[in-house]
N, C-alpha and C positions, 0 to 999 in steps of 0.2 A: 504493500500500500504506500509506503514511504517513497519507494522508487517511482511508482506511478504518479504520485503527487508531485514529486520533484520534476519529473519529465513534463507533466502538465504545466507546472509553474514556468519551466524553461520555455516551453512552447508558447505560453501566453506572453512572456516577455519578448520573445522573438516577433510575435504578431504585433504587439504594441509598438515595438521598434520599427517594424515595417510600416505600420500605419502612420507614425509620425514622420518617417522619412518621406512618405508620399505627400503628407500635408506640407512638409517643409519644402519639398520640391515644387509644389504648386504655389505656395506662398512666396517663393523666391522671385517669381515673375512680377514685374512691375504692373500696376493697374493698366487695364486696356486703354490705349489711346489710339484712335484710328489714324492720327497723323504720323504715328511712328512707322507705318507700313508703306513701303514704296509700291506704287502701282505699275503694272505692265500694260501695254496696249497691243492689240493686233488688228489688222485690217481684214474684214470679212465681206464676202459677197452677200447681198440681200436683194430680194425681189420687191420692187415698188409697184404694187398692183394698180394704184390709181394713175399710173403713167404707162399703161399697156404692158405691164409686167416687165418693165425695164430693170435690168440688173445694175445695181448701184453698190458703192462701197460704203460700209459703216465701220466705225472704230469702236472696238469693245475693250473695256478696261477691266482688269482683274488683279487680285493680289495672289502671289505665288509664294507659299511658305514651305520650307523643308523639302525641297525637290529631290533630295537623295533618298528619302524614305521609300520603302518597297511598295506600299499600298497608297493609292491616291483617293482622297475624298474631295469631290467637288460639291460646294455648298451654294444652293440657289435660293435667293430671297423671293418674297412675294410682294404684295402691294399693301400700303406704300412703304417700301423698305429699301435697303441698300446692303451692300456686302458687309458693312460694319455691324449689322444686327446679329451676326454670328459671333459676336465678341466672346461670349462665354465658351462656345465650342472651340474657337481658335485657341483660347487660353488652355483649354483642357487637352487638346489633341495635337498641338503644333509640334511637340517633340517626338511623337510616335508615328504620325502619318504625314504624307504630302498633302497639303491643303491648297485647293484652287478655289478662290471665292470671287466671282465676277459681279459687276453691276450689269444687270440685264439691259438689253437694248432699250434706249429711251430713259434710262435712270442714271442719275449722276452724270459723269462724263461720257458714258457709252451712248453713241449716237444711234439714229433711227432713220429708216427710209422716209420718215415724215409722212406716213400714211397710217394714221392711228386706226382707221376703220378696217382696213384690209390687209395690212402688212405686219401683223403681230399674232399670227397663229401659233399654236403649240409646236407645229413642225418647223416653223420659222425659227423658233427659239431653240429647238433641238439642233437645228443647223448651226446656230451661233455657238452652242455648246460644243459641237464637233469641231468647229473652227478653233476654239480656245484650246481644246484638248490637243489638237494637232500642233498648235503653237508651243505647247509645253512639252511636246515630244513624249507623251505617255501613251500607252496602248489601251488601257482600260481604267475605269474609275468606279467607285461606289458613289451614287448620286444621293445627296442629302438635301431635302427640300423643305420649305415652309410655305404654307398657303399656296399661291400660284406656282411657286418653285417646286412644290410637291407634284402638282399636275404636270409640270415639265419633266420632272424625273420619271414619272410613270410613263409618259409618252416616249421618252428616250429609251427606257428599258424595254418597252413594247416594240418599238420600231428599230432599235439598234442594240440588240442583245449581245452583239460582238464587242461593243464598247462598254456598256453598262452592266457590271457584274452583280450589283445589288442596289437596293433602294432603302433609304430611311426617309419616310414621309411624315411630316408633322402637320397636324390639324386636319387637313383635307384627305378624305379617303379616296381610294382609286375609283374613278368614274368610267367604267367600260363603255365603249361606243357600240356595243352589240345591239342595243335596241334603237328605237326611233329617236330622232332629234327632238329635244324638248326646250323651247325658248324659255328664258327667264320669266316672262310674263305669266307662264303657266305654273310657275313654282311659288310665286309670292303669296298665294293664299295659304299654302301649307307652311311656308317659311317666310313670314312677314319681313324679317330683317335682311332679306335679299332685295327688297324693294328699291333701295338706293341704286342698284345696278340698272334699273330702268332709266334713272336720271343720267347715269354715265353713258348709257347706250343711246337713248333717244335725244338727249340734249347735251351732247359731248362738249361742244364749244362753251356752252353756258356752265357746265360742270367744271371745266378747266379754269374758266375765269373765276369761279367761286373758290376753287382750291388754291389758285395762285395769289389771290388777293392778300392773304396773310398766311404765309407758309408755315410760320411757327404755330399759329393757331390751328391750322389744318393738321399738322403733325401731332400736336398735343391732344387734339380731339380724337384722333384715331388710335394712337398707341396707349391704350389703357390696360389696367389689370383687374383681376377679380376684386381686389380690395379698394381700387380707385376706378370705379366703372364709369362709363358714359351714361347720359340720361336714358331712361327706359325706352323712350320713343326714338332714340338714335337709330339711323339706318332704315327707317320705315317710311320715308317720304320719297315719292317719285319726282319731286320738284326741287329738292335741295339735299345736300350732303351734311350741311352744318347747322341747319335751322334749329335742330334739337338743342344746340348749345347756346341759342340766342339769349337766354336769360343769364348766362354766365359771362361776366365782364372779362375776366382773365382766367383761362383754363389752366389748371395746375400743370407744372412741368411733367414730362414723361417720367413715370415712376422708376423705370429701370435704366434710365440714362443718367450719366453724370452731366453736369452743365456743359462740359467740353464736348461730350458725345452729342448732346442735343444741338449745340452750335454747329458742329460739323455736319450733322444730318441736314439741318436747314440750309447751310451753305451749299451742300451738294445738290439739293433740289433747286436752288436758285440758279444753277448752271443752265438748266433747260426748262424748268417748270414741270408741271404735271401732264402736259399735253399728251405726249405719246405713251405715257405710263398707263393710260386707260385702255390700251389695246386689248387687255384681257376681257373687257366687258362688252365689247361691241358684238352685235349679233352676226355681223359678217365674219369676224375672226372665229367666233365660237362655232358657227355652222361649218366653216371650212375645216376647222380642227376635227370636229365630229366626222365629217364626210371622209376626210383623209384616212382616219383610223377605221371607220365603218367599212369602207370599201376594201381595205386590206384584209380585214377579217380575223387577224391574229390577236385576239383580245386577252389571252392568257399570258401572264408574266411569270415564267418559271423560276426566275432568279430569287434568292432570298430577299424578303421584304420585312422591314420593321415599320409598323404604323404606330405613331405616338399621337394619341387623341386626347385633347383636353376635356375635362368634365364640366367646365364652367364657361364655355365660349358663348357670349350673348348672341352670336350670329345664328348658331344652329346646334342641335344635338347631333354631333358627328358620329357617335356610336350608333344611334338609330339610323342616321343617313346611310352609314356603311351597310347596315342590315338590309335596308330598303333597296340599295343599289346592288346587293348580292356581290359585294366586292370580294369576299372570301372565295367565292366560286371561281374567280379568275386569278387567285393568288395562292397557289398550292403550297408555297413555302413562307406563309405569313406568320409573323409574330406581332401581337398587338399589346401595347402598353397604354394604360389609362393614367393620366396625370392630372392632379388638381391644378387649375389655372385657366385663364381666359385664352384669347386668340393668340397671344404672343407668349406661349407657354415656355419656349426655349429661353426666353429672357426673364420671365416671371418666376419660373421654377427650374433654374439651370442645373442645380445639383442633381435632382432626380432625373432630369432630361439627359444629362451627360452620363449618369449611371446606366440608364436604359440603353443609350448608345454604346457605351463601353462594353456592357455585358453581351450585347448582340454582336458587336465587332469582334470581341474575343472569341466568339463561337465560330463566326463565318470568315472573318478577315483579320486575324490576329496581327498585332504589330510585330514587325521584324527588327525593332530597334535594338534588341539585345537585352533590354531591361524588362524584368517582370512587371506586370501591371496589376495593381490591387484595386478591385472594385470595392469602394468603401461604403458600407451600410450606414445609414444615418444614426442607428443606435449602437453601432459597433464599439466605439470608444468607451461609452458608458458601460456597456456589457462587460468588456474586458476589465475595466477598472473595478467593477463589482466583483469579478472573479478573483482579482488580486487582493 
């Protein structure tokens, strides 16, 4: 019994040591500052459909971190977002994986064919992704997405399984194009907080003018958390995106940004405004995206997939949506994790989000950095301390 107890004690000490080594390694990194990261750019071809499908050049911007790592993660943001909203995941994985984090076409300094209605399909954005991957000279990637970035990752995995070896999709479930096309106007009665998309689609120029009028106010209105939510009627108007905030003179700062991060975010949107970022919401782009995948017919994604769904997103119950869409039927290697948090769960609940990512990556795409990776449980330290 004494030998067993001593061995258990020694093992506990070793585990505690390993735990604090991990915490120390993470805490040695300075706080995230997007200005510390140099951006690369590459020129890519794009179709401008409002000019007789003219082929034009666009310039895409991305951050490239730890390119010598064996496995590459490409991280795709949604709307309204930027590369820098992957801050917590960059801090977590930058020593173990090669990270490629772009600004999508039309966002920040990444340019656009300037045809918001018809030149922003999912397959256009998959083409941009291929162009960036080619520029970095890697052969395959795990695609990590949030919001519309998740939709791009799923379409990339479906259409280019030779390049996309796995998907981590946050918030939005896989929406297969196996069935008939459904316009947003037919969904708003069931999901009222998709109604703002009617404004973005039907009155795009008016929506852009409203969003651009006070960019900091737009950013603060949109990037909220479970504990600092928007008004209850936010997103429910087909005539305005921001009217629900009309009674609030000054919207509180973004809860999960430092002042420096918020300043950077606003500055990046001031480069081009919101105009071409609304590409995701136009019926022309949505229908073309559906048609492209529907006619190809290969709706099943056989690669490993991790779906991370928030339980408190004011937009929709994504767990229920996933069931109604029969997403699991098309994802034979699906792992689903539910996390407390609203729409920006990777920023609001980063520790649990990163833990879910790390556990899944260790299973399917382990780091080849040479260092063992410890997945830290939230209660682990207290548990070991109690044992001692």
